[in-house]
VMD Tcl script that builds the backbone (N, CA, C; Angstrom):
set m [mol new atoms 102]
animate dup $m
set s [atomselect $m all]
$s set {name element resname resid chain x y z} {
  {N N MET 1 A 0.844 -1.191 0.000}
  {CA C MET 1 A 0.000 0.000 0.000}
  {C C MET 1 A 0.891 1.257 0.000}
  {N N ILE 2 A 0.745 2.075 1.048}
  {CA C ILE 2 A 1.564 3.283 1.127}
  {C C ILE 2 A 3.014 2.900 1.428}
  {N N GLU 3 A 3.185 1.812 2.179}
  {CA C GLU 3 A 4.527 1.398 2.565}
  {C C GLU 3 A 5.365 1.018 1.346}
  {N N SER 4 A 4.710 0.551 0.273}
  {CA C SER 4 A 5.437 0.127 -0.914}
  {C C SER 4 A 6.182 1.304 -1.532}
  {N N SER 5 A 5.567 2.492 -1.486}
  {CA C SER 5 A 6.205 3.663 -2.077}
  {C C SER 5 A 7.322 4.188 -1.172}
  {N N TRP 6 A 7.263 3.836 0.111}
  {CA C TRP 6 A 8.278 4.300 1.055}
  {C C TRP 6 A 9.259 3.180 1.405}
  {N N ARG 7 A 9.321 2.180 0.556}
  {CA C ARG 7 A 10.183 1.032 0.840}
  {C C ARG 7 A 11.646 1.451 1.076}
  {N N PRO 8 A 12.220 2.341 0.234}
  {CA C PRO 8 A 13.618 2.761 0.456}
  {C C PRO 8 A 13.808 3.353 1.844}
  {N N VAL 9 A 12.855 4.172 2.282}
  {CA C VAL 9 A 12.949 4.782 3.611}
  {C C VAL 9 A 12.917 3.691 4.679}
  {N N GLY 10 A 12.086 2.686 4.469}
  {CA C GLY 10 A 11.977 1.595 5.434}
  {C C GLY 10 A 13.278 0.819 5.537}
  {N N GLN 11 A 14.035 0.773 4.427}
  {CA C GLN 11 A 15.302 0.048 4.445}
  {C C GLN 11 A 16.412 0.886 5.067}
  {N N ILE 12 A 16.267 2.211 4.987}
  {CA C ILE 12 A 17.308 3.106 5.500}
  {C C ILE 12 A 17.166 3.315 7.002}
  {N N TRP 13 A 15.913 3.298 7.489}
  {CA C TRP 13 A 15.664 3.566 8.916}
  {C C TRP 13 A 16.524 2.733 9.858}
  {N N PRO 14 A 16.628 1.409 9.644}
  {CA C PRO 14 A 17.445 0.591 10.566}
  {C C PRO 14 A 18.883 1.098 10.648}
  {N N TRP 15 A 19.427 1.570 9.504}
  {CA C TRP 15 A 20.801 2.087 9.498}
  {C C TRP 15 A 20.888 3.368 10.305}
  {N N ILE 16 A 19.863 4.239 10.154}
  {CA C ILE 16 A 19.844 5.507 10.895}
  {C C ILE 16 A 19.805 5.226 12.395}
  {N N VAL 17 A 18.941 4.285 12.784}
  {CA C VAL 17 A 18.822 3.945 14.208}
  {C C VAL 17 A 20.134 3.360 14.725}
  {N N ALA 18 A 20.766 2.523 13.916}
  {CA C ALA 18 A 22.026 1.899 14.332}
  {C C ALA 18 A 23.118 2.951 14.505}
  {N N VAL 19 A 23.202 3.881 13.554}
  {CA C VAL 19 A 24.226 4.936 13.625}
  {C C VAL 19 A 23.998 5.809 14.849}
  {N N LEU 20 A 22.729 6.185 15.077}
  {CA C LEU 20 A 22.415 7.020 16.245}
  {C C LEU 20 A 22.781 6.282 17.531}
  {N N GLY 21 A 22.478 4.995 17.588}
  {CA C GLY 21 A 22.786 4.210 18.780}
  {C C GLY 21 A 24.284 4.171 19.037}
  {N N VAL 22 A 25.061 3.981 17.978}
  {CA C VAL 22 A 26.522 3.939 18.122}
  {C C VAL 22 A 27.043 5.291 18.592}
  {N N LEU 23 A 26.513 6.363 17.997}
  {CA C LEU 23 A 26.960 7.709 18.385}
  {C C LEU 23 A 26.662 7.968 19.858}
  {N N ILE 24 A 25.480 7.529 20.301}
  {CA C ILE 24 A 25.101 7.737 21.704}
  {C C ILE 24 A 26.036 6.956 22.627}
  {N N VAL 25 A 26.346 5.717 22.254}
  {CA C VAL 25 A 27.235 4.894 23.079}
  {C C VAL 25 A 28.630 5.509 23.127}
  {N N VAL 26 A 29.131 5.950 21.966}
  {CA C VAL 26 A 30.466 6.560 21.910}
  {C C VAL 26 A 30.492 7.846 22.723}
  {N N ALA 27 A 29.467 8.679 22.553}
  {CA C ALA 27 A 29.404 9.942 23.296}
  {C C ALA 27 A 29.358 9.658 24.797}
  {N N GLY 28 A 28.568 8.671 25.197}
  {CA C GLY 28 A 28.463 8.318 26.609}
  {C C GLY 28 A 29.799 7.821 27.143}
  {N N ALA 29 A 30.487 7.009 26.356}
  {CA C ALA 29 A 31.778 6.483 26.796}
  {C C ALA 29 A 32.787 7.615 26.955}
  {N N VAL 30 A 32.774 8.564 26.023}
  {CA C VAL 30 A 33.724 9.684 26.083}
  {C C VAL 30 A 33.412 10.586 27.272}
  {N N LEU 31 A 32.119 10.834 27.495}
  {CA C LEU 31 A 31.732 11.748 28.579}
  {C C LEU 31 A 31.976 11.132 29.951}
  {N N PHE 32 A 31.729 9.828 30.077}
  {CA C PHE 32 A 31.813 9.199 31.395}
  {C C PHE 32 A 33.176 8.564 31.660}
  {N N THR 33 A 34.078 8.640 30.668}
  {CA C THR 33 A 35.421 8.097 30.884}
  {C C THR 33 A 36.322 9.195 31.440}
  {N N PRO 34 A 36.938 8.961 32.585}
  {CA C PRO 34 A 37.801 9.964 33.222}
  {C C PRO 34 A 38.949 10.383 32.315}
}
mol reanalyze $m
mol bondsrecalc $m
mol representation Tube
mol addrep $m
């Protein structure tokens, strides 16, 4: 249906979430590491 036209976005979202998660973990490690 509508999702068919947004298929590329649906495939990209997991990568965006993964990148954001990595950035958050790295930022947290840098901030909380003495």
